[in-house]
C-alpha positions in Angstrom: -0.1 0.1 0.0 1.5 3.4 -1.1 2.0 5.8 1.7 0.2 9.1 1.4 2.7 12.1 1.6 2.2 14.6 4.5 1.0 17.4 2.4 -1.7 15.2 0.7 -3.2 14.4 4.2 -3.0 18.2 5.2 -4.7 18.9 2.1 -7.4 16.4 3.1 -7.8 18.1 6.5 -8.5 21.5 4.7 -11.2 19.8 2.5 -12.8 18.4 5.6 -12.7 21.8 7.4 -14.2 23.4 4.1 -16.8 20.8 4.1 -18.1 22.0 7.5 -17.7 25.5 6.7 -21.6 26.0 6.4 -22.8 23.9 9.2 -20.4 25.2 11.9 -19.5 28.7 10.6 -16.2 29.9 8.9 -13.2 28.8 10.8 -11.0 31.0 9.0 -8.2 30.9 11.7 -7.8 27.1 11.6 -7.7 27.1 7.8 -5.6 29.8 7.6 -2.9 28.1 9.9 -3.5 24.7 8.0 -2.8 26.9 4.9 0.4 27.9 6.2 1.8 24.5 7.2 0.5 23.1 4.0 2.7 25.5 1.8 5.6 25.0 4.0 5.1 21.1 3.8 4.6 21.1 -0.2 7.8 23.1 -0.5 9.9 20.6 1.7 8.4 17.7 -0.5 9.1 19.5 -3.8 12.5 20.0 -2.7 13.3 16.2 -2.5 11.4 15.8 -6.0 13.9 18.4 -7.6 16.5 16.7 -5.8 16.4 13.1 -6.7 14.6 14.0 -10.3 11.7 11.8 -9.8 8.4 12.0 -7.8 7.0 9.7 -5.3 7.2 5.9 -6.5 8.6 7.0 -9.9 11.2 4.5 -11.4 13.9 4.7 -14.0 16.6 7.2 -14.6 17.1 10.0 -12.5 19.6 12.7 -11.7 20.6 11.4 -8.3 21.0 8.0 -6.9 19.1 7.3 -3.8 15.7 7.0 -2.5 13.2 8.2 0.0 13.2 7.1 3.3 10.1 8.4 4.9 9.7 11.7 6.9 11.2 13.3 10.2 8.6 14.9 12.2 9.6 18.6 13.2 7.9 20.8 15.6 8.2 24.6 14.5 7.5 27.2 17.1 5.4 30.0 15.3 3.3 32.9 16.5 0.1 31.0 16.5 1.8 28.0 18.6 3.6 25.0 17.8 3.3 23.5 13.9 4.2 20.1 13.2 5.8 19.6 9.5 7.5 16.3 8.3 11.0 16.8 6.6 11.6 14.2 4.1 14.7 12.0 4.6 16.7 10.3 1.6 19.1 7.5 1.6 22.2 6.2 -0.3 22.5 9.9 -2.1 25.8 10.5 -3.7 25.7 13.9 -2.2 23.8 15.2 1.0 20.5 16.6 0.7 20.4 20.3 1.8 17.1 22.5 1.4 16.9 24.7 -1.8 15.0 27.1 0.3 18.4 27.9 2.3 20.1 28.7 -0.8 17.6 30.7 -2.4 16.7 33.0 0.8 18.7 36.5 0.9 19.0 38.5 4.0 18.4 41.6 1.9 15.1 40.7 0.8 12.3 42.7 2.2 10.1 40.0 2.4 12.3 38.0 4.7 12.9 41.2 6.6 9.2 41.9 7.2 8.7 38.1 8.0 11.4 38.2 10.9 10.1 41.4 12.2 6.4 40.3 12.2 7.6 37.1 14.0 9.7 39.1 16.6 6.7 41.5 17.1 3.9 38.3 17.5 6.3 36.9 20.6 9.2 34.9 19.1 12.3 35.7 20.8 15.4 36.1 18.7 16.6 32.6 19.6 13.3 31.5 18.7 13.5 32.6 15.1 16.5 31.3 14.6 15.7 27.8 15.6 12.8 28.0 13.4 14.6 28.8 10.4 17.1 26.2 11.4 14.5 23.9 11.7 12.8 24.5 8.1 15.9 24.7 6.2 17.8 21.8 7.7 20.9 24.2 8.5 21.4 27.6 10.1 20.1 30.4 8.2 19.9 33.2 10.7 21.9 34.3 13.5 20.6 35.9 16.7 22.5 39.0 15.8 21.1 39.0 12.1 17.5 38.8 13.8 18.2 41.5 15.9 19.5 43.6 13.3 16.6 43.1 11.2 14.1 43.8 14.2 16.0 47.0 15.0 14.8 48.2 11.8 11.6 48.8 13.7 13.2 51.9 15.3 12.9 54.4 12.1 9.3 53.5 11.8 8.5 53.9 15.4 10.4 57.4 15.4 8.4 58.3 12.0 5.2 57.4 13.7 5.4 59.2 17.0 6.4 62.6 15.3 3.7 62.2 12.8 1.1 65.0 12.2 -2.3 64.5 14.0 -4.1 67.5 12.8 -6.3 65.6 10.5 -7.6 63.3 13.1 -11.0 64.5 14.4 -11.0 62.7 17.6 -14.4 62.7 19.7 -13.3 60.6 22.6 -9.7 60.3 23.7 -8.5 57.3 26.0 -5.5 57.6 28.2 -3.8 54.9 30.2 -0.5 53.6 31.4 1.4 50.4 32.0 4.7 49.6 33.5 7.6 47.7 32.1 11.0 46.9 32.8 12.9 49.1 30.2 16.6 49.3 31.1 19.2 46.9 31.9 21.0 47.0 35.3 17.8 47.6 37.7 14.8 46.1 38.5 12.7 49.3 38.6 9.8 49.3 36.1 8.7 52.5 34.7 5.6 53.9 33.2 4.7 53.6 29.4 2.0 56.0 28.5 -0.3 55.2 25.7 -3.2 57.1 24.2 -6.0 56.0 21.7 -9.3 57.6 20.1 -12.4 57.5 18.3 -13.0 59.8 15.6 -16.0 61.5 14.1 -15.9 58.7 11.6 -16.3 55.9 14.2 -12.8 54.8 13.6 -10.5 53.9 16.5 -6.9 54.9 16.2 -3.8 54.4 18.4 -2.3 57.7 18.6 0.9 58.1 21.0 3.2 55.8 23.1 5.9 57.6 25.1 7.9 56.9 28.3 6.6 58.3 31.7 8.1 57.6 34.9 5.7 56.9 37.6 2.8 58.4 35.5 3.5 61.8 37.1 1.9 64.9 36.4 4.7 66.2 34.7 5.0 63.0 32.7 1.4 63.1 31.5 1.5 66.9 30.8 4.6 66.5 28.4 2.4 63.5 26.8 -0.6 65.8 26.4 1.5 68.7 25.0 3.2 66.6 22.3 -0.1 65.7 21.2 -1.2 69.0 20.8 2.2 70.4 19.3 1.4 67.9 16.8 -1.8 69.4 15.9 -4.4 67.2 18.1 -7.4 69.2 18.6 -9.3 69.2 21.7 -11.4 66.2 22.2 -15.1 66.1 23.4 -14.6 63.5 26.1 -11.5 62.2 27.8 -11.6 58.6 29.5 -8.9 57.9 32.1 -8.3 56.3 35.6 -8.0 58.2 38.6 -4.4 59.1 38.7 -4.0 62.2 40.1 -1.2 63.4 38.0 -3.0 62.4 34.9 -6.3 64.0 35.7 -4.4 67.2 36.6 -2.7 67.2 33.2 -5.9 66.6 31.5 -7.5 69.6 33.0 -5.0 71.8 32.1 -4.2 70.8 28.4 -7.8 70.0 27.6 -10.0 72.2 30.1 -13.2 72.3 28.3 -13.4 68.6 27.7 -15.6 66.4 29.6 -13.8 64.0 31.7 -15.2 60.2 32.3 -13.5 58.1 35.1 -12.9 54.7 33.9 -15.6 52.4 35.8 -13.5 49.5 35.9 -10.6 51.1 38.0 -13.3 52.8 40.0 -14.9 49.5 40.9 -11.6 47.9 41.7 -10.7 50.8 44.4 -14.3 50.5 45.9 -14.2 46.6 46.1 -10.5 47.1 47.6 -11.7 48.7 50.6 -14.4 46.1 51.3 -14.0 42.7 53.3 -13.9 39.7 50.9 -17.2 38.2 52.3 -19.0 41.6 51.3 -17.9 41.8 48.0 -20.2 39.3 46.4 -22.9 41.3 47.6 -21.9 45.1 47.0 -20.5 44.4 43.6 -23.8 43.9 41.8 -25.3 47.1 43.7 -22.5 49.1 42.4 -23.0 48.2 38.8 -26.4 48.9 39.2 -25.0 52.6 40.2 -22.6 52.8 37.5 -24.5 51.3 34.7 -27.9 53.0 35.2 -30.0 54.1 32.2 -29.6 57.8 33.1 -27.7 60.0 35.5 -30.6 60.9 37.9 -31.4 57.2 38.3 -27.7 56.6 38.9 -27.4 59.3 41.7 -30.4 57.9 43.5 -29.4 54.5 43.6 -25.7 55.8 44.7 -27.3 57.9 47.5 -29.6 54.6 48.6 -26.2 52.6 48.5 -24.3 55.0 50.6 -27.1 55.4 53.3 -27.3 51.6 53.7 -23.8 50.9 54.1 -21.9 53.6 55.3 -21.8 52.6 58.7 -20.7 49.1 58.0 -18.0 50.3 55.2 -17.3 53.9 55.6 -14.0 53.4 53.4 -15.7 51.8 50.4 -19.0 54.3 50.6 -16.3 57.4 50.7 -14.6 56.0 47.7 -18.1 55.7 45.8 -19.1 59.3 46.6 -15.8 60.5 45.6 -15.7 61.7 42.1 -19.2 60.1 41.4 -20.0 62.5 38.9 -16.9 62.0 36.8 -18.0 58.4 36.9 -21.3 59.1 35.4 -20.2 61.6 32.7 -20.9 59.0 29.9 -24.5 58.8 30.7 -24.9 62.3 28.8 -23.5 60.7 25.6 -25.1 58.6 23.0 -26.7 55.5 24.2 -25.0 53.7 21.4 -21.6 54.6 22.8 -22.1 54.0 26.5 -20.2 50.4 26.7 -17.4 52.1 24.5 -16.7 55.1 26.5 -17.0 54.3 30.2 -13.8 52.3 30.5 -10.1 52.1 29.3 -10.5 48.4 28.8 -9.5 48.3 25.3 -6.1 49.8 26.3 -6.2 47.3 29.3 -6.5 44.6 26.7 -4.1 45.9 24.2 -1.4 46.5 27.0 -2.0 42.5 27.5 -0.5 42.0 24.3 2.2 44.1 25.0 3.0 42.2 28.2 2.7 38.9 26.7 5.4 40.0 24.1 7.5 41.7 26.5 7.7 38.5 28.8 10.1 37.1 26.0 12.5 39.8 27.1 12.7 40.2 30.8 14.9 43.2 30.5 15.4 45.5 27.9 19.0 46.7 26.9 17.8 50.2 26.2 14.4 52.3 26.5 14.2 52.4 22.7 14.1 48.6 22.3 11.1 48.3 24.9 9.5 51.2 23.0 9.6 50.1 19.7 8.7 46.5 20.6 5.7 47.8 22.3 4.8 50.2 19.5 4.8 47.4 17.0 3.0 44.8 19.5 0.2 47.4 20.1 0.0 48.6 16.3 -0.7 45.0 15.4 -3.2 44.5 18.2 -4.8 47.8 17.0 -5.4 46.5 13.4 -8.1 44.3 15.0 -9.9 47.0 16.7 -13.6 47.6 15.5 -15.0 51.1 15.1 -17.9 52.5 16.3 -21.5 53.5 15.0 -21.7 57.0 14.0 -25.0 58.0 12.6 -26.6 61.5 12.0 -28.8 61.6 15.1 -25.5 60.5 17.0 -23.3 63.3 15.5 -26.2 65.8 16.4 -26.3 64.7 19.7 -22.5 65.2 19.8 -22.7 68.5 18.4 -25.3 69.5 21.1 -22.8 68.5 23.9 -19.9 70.3 22.2 -21.7 73.5 21.9 -22.0 73.4 25.8 -18.4 73.0 26.3 -17.0 74.8 23.1 -19.3 77.9 22.8 -17.5 79.6 19.7 -18.8 82.7 17.7 -21.3 81.6 14.8 -19.5 81.5 11.3 -20.8 84.5 9.5 -21.5 82.5 6.4 -23.8 80.3 8.5 -25.4 83.2 10.4 -26.5 85.0 6.9 -27.7 81.5 5.7 -29.5 80.7 8.6 -31.4 84.3 8.5 -32.0 83.9 5.1 -33.8 80.5 5.8 -35.6 82.1 8.6 -36.6 85.2 6.3 -37.7 82.8 3.3 -40.0 80.8 5.8 -41.7 84.0 6.9 -42.5 84.9 3.4 -43.8 81.4 2.6 -45.9 81.4 5.8 -47.6 85.0 4.6 -47.8 84.1 0.8 -48.1 80.4 0.9 -47.2 78.9 -2.7 -50.0 76.8 -4.1 -49.4 73.1 -3.7 -49.0 71.4 -7.6 -52.0 69.3 -7.0 -54.3 72.3 -6.5 -52.8 74.4 -9.4 -53.4 71.0 -11.7 -56.9 70.9 -10.9 -57.6 74.8 -10.8 -58.7 74.9 -7.3 
């Protein structure tokens, strides 16, 4: 019985996935991973065919003595997990078999550099990438230093990105948060990395800025926000952030007219931290009823009731609830369709999780620049999967009404004249109404 090549087995697996496409939904990720493995496997098998000069179970004259001798299982570490491939083995050949791929790859090619950089960003260390190429090609192809040099090309991309013009961004919602990383060798101290993203008038979520900020201090956040405004970022309508005093003070100074929303996830953690463990399960749902109420009036009533009920038992927690309560409920003034998007900085928290997962591979960065450029690449990659929010004409009108409260500007002369003409035309129409076409037609 003939042995089926591993590539054919993978093809049958792909066919089985496609057959279940309609019944179970589109398993695109599984299909993509299998497709990548299939292409690598086919390439490995074709190399042996080219080397021997004949295909599977073909006889007759060939350019190389010897024959196939099964397959050797090889595990590749990829950004999506471990992949199993099967390297063909040959026997009794006049010269050793070497991968054609290894001879064809040139380190100066942009596609290889992009592939190496992509692997690096998605969580493989320099040694992982070196080992992966050695496993695929059967011989060393990339050294750790070569991988590092290719990954270092992220630096100019990051520098260009962090200095780009922001004046074209019409940011409605600006989200600010920080995270801590060990960015220098020779010390165990972790330093703050400040981050900003926004939601624009078009409903698009955009990753805006990333910078080092020691301990998330007022001066660090002030410099961070001044950097944004110096590159043309206009004042947003709403700023969403945690309760960091330095951050809030800097926001009030730079974006003095913007609404401020305290992140509810951070606020909830602060309140629960002041409760005994046995009370957390009972109090948390009551806090959620306050923070996720349908409107501000209802939220305030529930908050007052909760405080009166438990201020004797848990005074510290209830004091924390009453402090900055108004800032926690700001989002309820905004369009209901946006509430779940603007009441927390959760998206930044999840994105920073991607960064932490990546930086675990490098427990201590040689320089702060290497830390920032790797975080930048990891966060940009994660932000490509962000989904936008709905922006309909009624929603935009509601946002305009909120903007007019905080941003009172002189009316545009052209618009003022146009509005006056429209009003005068309406008066004329009321005094001398134009006959309806249907009345004119019938002479009524």
